[in-house]
N, C-alpha and C positions, 0 to 999 in steps of 0.2 A: 504494500500500500504506500503510495506516495502522496503527500499532502503539500500543496503549493499555496502559499499566501502571497497575494499580490499587493504591493504597496500602492496607495492611491497617488496619482500624479500630483505635482505641486500646484498646478493650475486649478485642478478640481477641488483640492483641499482649501485653497484660498477663497473660492467661490462659495463653498459650503460653510465656511466659518461664520458663526453667528456671534462671535465674541468681539468686544470693543476693547481697545487698549485702555489701561487704567492711567489716569492722569496723575502726575505727581502733586497736583494742587488739591486733590480730594482730601478732605479732612477725616482723620480717623479719631476714634475716641481715645482719650488719654486716661480714662478711668479703668483700672485693671478689673477684669472680671474674675471673681473668685473661682478657683479650681473646684469643680464638682467631681469628687472621687467616688467611684462606684466599684465595689468588689464584684468579681465574676462568680464566686461560689462560696458556700459555707466554709470549706476548708481554708480559703483565703481569709475570710473573716476571723476564723479561729486563730490563724497565724498572726493576724494583726492584733487581736485582743491579747494574745500571750507574748507578743514580741516586745522588745525594749529599744532604747536609744543606742545601746551598745552593740558593737559588732560581735556576732556569734557565728560559730561554724554551723553547717547544716545538721550535723549530729546533735549539737546543743539545742537547736531549734526544734528538731524532731522530739527530743526529750521533753521540751516545754509543752509540746502538743500531745505528749504521752503516746508517742508512736515508736515502735521498735524497728519496723521495716523501712530502711532508708530509701529504697527504690520507690516504694509507695509514697513516701513523704515528698520526694523530689517530683514525682509525676503529678500528684494531686494538690500539693501545697506550695512547694517552692517555685516550680516553673510557672504556674498560673499567677502567683503573687508577683513574680518578676515581670510577667507580661502585662499585668495590671498597673505596674508602677508602685506597688505597695511596699516592696523592699528594694534595697539597692546593694550592689556588690562593693566590697572593699577594693577589689581590682577589676574595674568594669571592662578594661580592654582585654583581659585574659580570664575568660570565664572558668577555665580549667586549672587555674592557679592552685598549686598544692596547699597554700595557706588561705584559700578563699574564705571570706566571712561575709555576713549579711546583717543589715539592720533596717528598721522601718524608715520610710521616706517621710518627708514633712507632710505630704498629703495623707498618708496613712495615719500619722500621729494625730492630725486634725480630725480624721474620720473616727479614730478611736476615742478621742476626747468628746466628740459630739454624739457618739452612739453607745457609749458605755452605760450600763444600767445605773440609774441614780440611786444612791444610798441615802436612806432617811435617818 
């Protein structure tokens, strides 16, 4: 099976373009919009609720969540939390660093503060 994709010609793409260039003179809002943080799953919420400001290894975080299986923890807790931006790496450029550690991001700390159960 051979599949061929043909690129549209430059002339036809210019005719079909419905976009207008953005002027540099258009005013943008200077008021920052608060970051709305949403977790993707219950395990990510659990990780945020039990996480701290300090950098911790994946094994230490798994212990906080009362999990023994590190593969399960990485698949359902750590990786989704990284994708959501709930936790950050100590070495962001080298994800497989032998001394990699994680901590909550500012957005996750704010979510934790606003969504923690109120104690009377």
